[in-house]
Phi, psi and omega in degrees: 000138181288143173293139179254131177240133186243123171263138179257105180298337177295336180279349187260112182239345182191184181297313179302319181288333174298311181290331173298316179294318178300313180293322179299316185278313188269335189244019186304324184264008179258158178260019176213167181232158173281151178276173182282081186211135176296325176297319179295319177299315179300314179301317180303316185289345174287344179090189180101343177204168181066203184294340180274355180300128179061025177259148172270236179284146178226161170252123175261106180266116181253098180282147179056044185295330181294327176295320177294320179302317179289316182296329182251028184271213188305308185295318178296318181294318178301313179297322177299312180293318180298325177295327179288343184258010180296150178306137180080008182301136177278359185273168179286091187302312179302322179297313182287333172296317179295317179298321178294318177300316180297317178299312183294331179277352180090002181259349183265152180285154172276171176302320177300316178299320180296321177299314180298322177298318180296314179300318182296336180283356182250099186294346179273359181245121175258116180273128174244111183265122180236139175262000000 
């Protein structure tokens, strides 16, 4: 039987609370946490540390996922991209300008969509979305 890991969508209200929930669930037995980064989330899901250490296939049950979808939707994503575009930003400004344009035109993914894409890239993780 696959190990079940449960995310509580009621706890997710913005990007900081998303990563708080991820750390609460996945990193409870570690003395460090992942930072607020999609790359860090992707690395976490490969396993090797936290609750995924020495695990095979798992079921990731995301309760109240529609609340998370809204909390990590258009407005949150827009603010995320705008933060990357601040003067003196060390980030790839043209890339984030393009991502912001795509988001505003309705063709770009939200932060929530990006999270789902990352989860889908991990064949050992079965996502169960519950409202």
